[in-house]
C-alpha positions in Angstrom: -50.4 11.3 17.7 -51.5 8.1 19.5 -50.3 6.4 22.6 -47.9 4.1 20.7 -46.0 7.1 19.3 -44.7 7.7 22.9 -43.3 4.2 23.5 -39.6 4.2 23.7 -38.1 1.3 21.9 -34.6 -0.2 21.4 -32.9 2.0 23.9 -29.5 1.6 25.7 -28.5 3.1 29.1 -24.9 1.7 28.9 -23.3 5.1 29.1 -25.6 6.6 31.7 -24.9 6.3 35.4 -25.6 9.0 37.9 -26.9 12.5 37.6 -29.9 14.9 38.2 -32.3 17.2 36.5 -34.2 20.1 37.9 -37.4 21.7 36.4 -39.3 24.8 37.5 -42.9 24.1 36.4 -45.8 26.5 36.9 -49.3 25.8 38.0 -52.2 26.8 35.7 -55.7 28.2 36.1 -58.4 26.8 33.9 -60.8 29.4 32.3 -63.0 26.6 30.9 -62.9 23.8 33.5 -62.8 20.0 33.2 -64.6 18.1 35.9 -65.0 14.4 35.2 -62.7 11.9 33.4 -62.4 8.4 32.1 -59.5 6.0 32.5 -56.7 6.5 31.8 -56.9 10.2 32.6 -59.1 11.1 29.6 -61.2 14.3 30.1 -64.9 14.2 29.6 -64.7 17.7 28.0 -62.1 20.0 26.6 -60.5 22.7 28.9 -58.4 25.8 28.4 -56.1 27.4 30.9 -53.8 30.3 31.5 -50.3 29.1 32.5 -49.1 30.9 35.6 -45.7 32.2 36.5 -45.1 32.9 40.2 -46.9 29.8 41.4 -44.6 27.0 40.6 -43.1 23.7 41.8 -39.3 23.2 41.7 -38.4 19.5 41.4 -35.1 17.8 41.2 -34.8 14.2 40.1 -31.6 12.5 41.2 -30.9 9.2 39.5 -28.5 6.4 40.0 -28.3 3.3 37.8 -29.1 0.1 39.6 -26.9 -2.9 39.5 -27.9 -5.5 36.9 -28.7 -9.1 37.8 -25.3 -10.1 36.3 -23.3 -7.7 38.4 -25.2 -8.8 41.6 -24.6 -12.4 40.7 -20.9 -11.8 40.3 -20.7 -11.0 43.9 -21.3 -14.7 44.8 -18.1 -15.7 46.7 -18.2 -19.4 47.2 -19.7 -22.5 45.8 -21.2 -23.4 49.2 -23.1 -20.2 49.4 -23.9 -20.0 45.8 -27.5 -21.3 46.1 -28.5 -19.0 48.9 -26.9 -15.9 47.4 -28.3 -16.7 44.0 -31.8 -16.8 45.6 -31.2 -13.4 47.1 -30.2 -12.0 43.8 -33.3 -13.5 42.1 -35.4 -12.1 45.0 -34.0 -8.6 44.4 -34.6 -8.8 40.7 -38.1 -10.0 41.2 -38.8 -7.2 43.7 -37.4 -4.7 41.1 -39.8 -6.1 38.6 -42.7 -5.4 40.9 -41.9 -1.8 42.0 -39.9 1.3 41.3 -37.1 2.4 43.5 -37.5 6.0 44.7 -37.6 8.3 47.7 -39.4 11.6 47.9 -38.8 14.7 49.8 -41.1 17.7 49.9 -40.0 21.0 51.4 -37.0 19.2 52.8 -38.9 16.5 54.6 -39.3 12.8 53.6 -42.9 12.2 52.6 -43.9 8.6 52.8 -47.6 9.6 52.2 -46.6 11.0 48.8 -45.2 7.7 47.6 -48.4 5.9 46.6 -49.3 8.6 44.1 -45.8 8.7 42.6 -45.8 4.9 42.5 -49.1 4.9 40.6 -47.6 7.5 38.2 -44.5 5.5 37.5 -46.6 2.4 37.0 -48.8 4.2 34.5 -45.9 5.6 32.5 -43.7 2.5 32.6 -44.6 1.3 29.2 -43.7 4.7 27.7 -40.5 5.1 29.8 -39.3 1.5 30.3 -35.9 2.7 31.6 -37.4 3.8 34.9 -36.8 0.5 36.7 -33.1 0.6 35.7 -32.5 3.5 38.1 -33.1 4.4 41.7 -34.4 8.0 42.2 -34.5 10.6 44.9 -37.2 13.2 44.2 -36.8 16.6 45.9 -39.7 19.0 45.5 -40.9 22.4 46.8 -43.7 24.8 46.0 -43.8 28.6 45.9 -47.4 28.4 47.2 -49.4 26.4 49.8 -49.8 22.7 48.9 -53.3 21.2 48.5 -55.1 24.5 48.8 -56.7 24.8 45.4 -53.8 26.2 43.3 -53.3 23.0 41.3 -50.2 21.8 43.1 -50.6 18.4 41.5 -50.5 20.1 38.1 -47.1 21.8 38.7 -45.7 18.9 40.7 -46.5 16.1 38.2 -45.6 18.4 35.4 -42.2 19.0 36.9 -41.6 15.3 37.5 -42.7 14.4 34.0 -40.2 16.9 32.6 -37.4 15.4 34.7 -38.3 11.9 33.4 -38.2 13.3 29.9 -34.8 14.9 30.5 -33.5 11.5 31.4 -35.0 10.0 28.3 -33.3 12.7 26.2 -30.0 11.6 27.7 -30.9 8.2 26.3 -32.2 9.6 23.0 -30.3 12.9 22.2 -31.9 13.1 18.8 -35.3 13.9 20.3 -36.9 17.1 19.0 -38.1 19.8 21.4 -41.7 19.4 20.0 -41.7 15.7 20.8 -40.1 16.4 24.2 -42.9 18.8 25.1 -45.7 16.6 23.8 -44.5 13.5 25.6 -43.9 15.4 28.8 -47.5 16.7 28.6 -48.6 13.1 27.8 -46.8 11.7 30.8 -47.8 14.5 33.1 -51.5 13.8 32.3 -51.1 10.3 33.6 -50.0 11.7 37.0 -52.6 14.5 37.2 -54.9 15.5 34.4 -54.4 19.3 34.6 -50.6 18.7 34.8 -50.6 18.4 31.0 -51.5 22.1 30.8 -48.4 23.2 32.8 -45.6 22.3 30.3 -46.0 25.3 28.0 -47.9 28.6 27.9 -49.5 31.1 27.9 -52.8 29.4 26.8 -53.1 25.7 26.7 -56.0 23.5 25.5 -56.4 20.0 26.7 -59.1 17.7 25.3 -60.2 16.9 21.8 -62.4 19.7 20.4 -63.5 20.0 16.7 -62.8 23.8 16.7 -59.2 23.6 18.2 -56.7 22.4 15.6 -54.4 19.8 16.9 -56.3 19.3 20.2 -56.0 16.0 21.9 -57.3 14.0 24.9 -53.7 12.7 25.4 -51.7 16.0 25.9 -52.1 19.7 26.0 -51.5 22.0 23.0 -50.9 25.7 22.6 -53.9 27.7 21.7 -53.6 27.8 17.9 -54.9 31.3 17.2 -53.4 34.7 17.6 -54.2 36.1 21.1 -55.6 39.6 21.3 -53.4 42.2 23.1 -56.0 42.6 25.8 -55.1 39.1 27.1 -51.3 39.4 26.9 -49.6 39.5 30.3 -52.9 39.1 32.0 -52.8 39.3 35.8 -53.9 36.7 38.3 -53.9 37.6 42.0 -54.7 34.6 44.1 -56.5 35.3 47.4 -55.6 32.6 49.9 -58.9 32.3 51.7 -57.9 28.9 53.1 -54.3 27.6 53.1 -55.2 24.2 54.5 -55.8 21.0 52.6 -59.1 20.6 50.8 -61.9 18.5 52.5 -62.4 16.6 49.3 -59.6 15.8 46.9 -60.0 16.6 43.2 -59.6 12.8 42.4 -62.7 12.1 44.5 -64.5 15.0 43.0 -63.9 13.8 39.5 -65.2 10.3 40.4 -68.4 11.8 41.7 -69.2 12.9 38.1 -70.1 9.3 37.4 -73.9 9.1 37.4 -74.1 12.8 38.2 -77.6 14.0 37.3 -76.2 17.0 35.4 -73.0 15.5 34.0 -74.1 15.3 30.3 -75.3 18.9 30.3 -72.1 20.1 32.0 -69.8 18.4 29.5 -71.8 20.0 26.6 -71.7 23.4 28.3 -68.0 23.3 28.7 -67.4 22.3 25.1 -69.6 25.1 23.9 -67.7 27.5 26.1 -64.4 26.4 24.5 -65.7 27.6 21.2 -67.0 30.9 22.7 -63.9 31.7 24.6 -61.7 30.9 21.5 -63.5 33.7 19.6 -63.2 36.0 22.6 -59.5 35.5 23.1 -59.0 36.4 19.4 -61.4 39.4 19.4 -60.4 40.9 22.8 -64.0 41.1 24.1 -63.3 41.5 27.8 -67.0 41.6 28.8 -67.7 38.3 27.1 -64.5 36.9 28.7 -65.8 37.8 32.1 -69.2 36.2 31.6 -67.7 32.9 30.4 -65.0 32.7 33.0 -67.2 33.5 36.0 -69.9 31.2 34.8 -67.4 28.4 34.4 -66.2 28.9 38.0 -69.6 28.7 39.4 -70.6 25.8 37.2 -67.6 23.8 38.6 -68.7 24.3 42.2 -72.4 23.7 41.3 -71.3 20.2 40.2 -69.7 19.7 43.6 -72.8 20.9 45.4 -75.1 18.6 43.4 -73.1 15.4 43.4 -73.9 12.4 45.6 -72.5 12.8 48.1 -72.5 16.6 47.8 -69.8 18.9 49.2 -68.9 22.6 49.3 -65.3 23.8 48.9 -66.1 27.5 49.0 -65.8 29.3 52.3 -67.9 32.2 53.6 -65.1 34.6 52.7 -65.0 33.2 49.1 -68.5 34.5 48.6 -67.7 37.8 50.3 -64.9 38.3 47.8 -67.1 37.4 44.9 -69.7 40.0 45.9 -67.0 42.6 46.5 -65.7 42.0 43.0 -69.2 42.3 41.5 -69.8 45.6 43.4 -66.4 47.1 42.4 -67.0 46.2 38.7 -70.4 47.7 38.7 -69.1 51.0 40.3 -66.0 51.4 38.3 -66.5 49.6 34.9 -63.4 47.7 35.7 -62.7 44.5 33.8 -61.8 42.6 36.9 -63.3 39.1 37.3 -62.9 36.0 39.4 -62.4 32.3 38.8 -62.1 29.4 41.2 -60.3 26.1 41.1 -61.4 23.1 43.2 -60.9 25.0 46.5 -61.8 28.0 48.5 -59.2 30.4 47.1 -60.2 33.1 44.6 -58.2 33.9 41.4 -58.7 37.6 40.6 -58.1 38.1 36.9 -57.6 41.5 35.2 -55.8 43.2 32.3 -52.3 44.5 33.0 -53.4 48.1 32.3 -55.6 47.9 35.4 -52.9 46.5 37.6 -52.5 49.6 39.9 -56.2 50.2 40.4 -57.1 46.5 41.1 -54.1 46.1 43.4 -55.3 49.0 45.5 -58.8 47.5 45.6 -57.4 44.2 46.7 -55.4 45.8 49.5 -58.3 48.0 50.7 -61.2 45.6 50.3 -60.2 42.0 49.6 -57.1 41.3 51.6 -59.1 41.2 54.8 -60.9 38.1 53.7 -57.6 36.2 53.2 -56.1 33.9 55.8 -53.5 36.0 57.6 -53.9 38.6 54.8 -52.0 36.3 52.5 -52.3 36.6 48.7 -50.1 36.0 45.7 -49.6 38.4 42.8 -49.1 36.4 39.7 -49.3 36.8 35.9 -49.5 34.7 32.8 -46.3 32.8 32.1 -44.7 30.9 29.2 -44.4 27.5 30.8 -41.7 25.3 32.5 -38.0 26.0 32.5 -35.0 23.7 33.0 -32.8 24.8 35.9 -29.1 24.2 36.0 -27.8 23.6 39.5 
């Protein structure tokens, strides 16, 4: 599919007035990372991620149809005031043509500082969802995990908002198939946050065109097309919250620093090669090979940060202590525990479900002490977003 396949044409909102939609959308954790992109939100390399379950964003989109120019103009009362009031109407319509009408609340508080990102998102998707300017919106969102701490909150947040927009589009076009709904939701989510396109479905999602992944695309995420070995079903991900504060450098800035990065070309090649390798591993069930790829990918991601210009470090001292503890534990017990990192200090501890009791005990006895206020989240692989009826 191409961009033009997602443009809504010949639509009517005559029978749609007020309402709301709510989506519960998970975060995701990339096994093979993407770091570096082109406009508009096109990845420099393919990536693959586990969709999570307990780490999610719950977003409600309330919508109310705006008055049309005709209905506003009909409110003109007298001939003497006709000119001034008509000017006001035209001014309102002109303003509407320049911007979208919305308010956003996060965790119950109005967030003006979130509005520029949402406005950018609406502007990017307007040609694909031209009905947006016909409504005023109230967006209410909350996370089950700390915001801006390296658990891909933009992925779950933008994914949830894109799904709400698509629910409104399905009201306009009830004949839409579920397959198209999910693809366009992923397509729109990508324009808000690249990794958001991997949060619509699960359990394994590939984003980025890759010759060895059938159906893969730079425009939206697709389900991993091969049978997944039982070793990787219901895989566990315990997230150790080393630092619950906001990152010093945003992912957006980090991606931009891949322009003219001295190792960018080699990194993109490495990631695409690892997609092929991990595709075979996920089918064969080779846990040792899985560990080698996933940990290498995590360290490669942070190596790009440390060698960019300007350079930066998002890992904390306790991040490194946890990594070394995991390595020691694995060497001593032959466990299949491993780690990965997102663009932050927190550590995702990955392990098969059959090792859940052993690894949980290890986390409590050895790793919890390195977490901020001993906080960590026990998560597992999920199946994607769900619509919530309120």
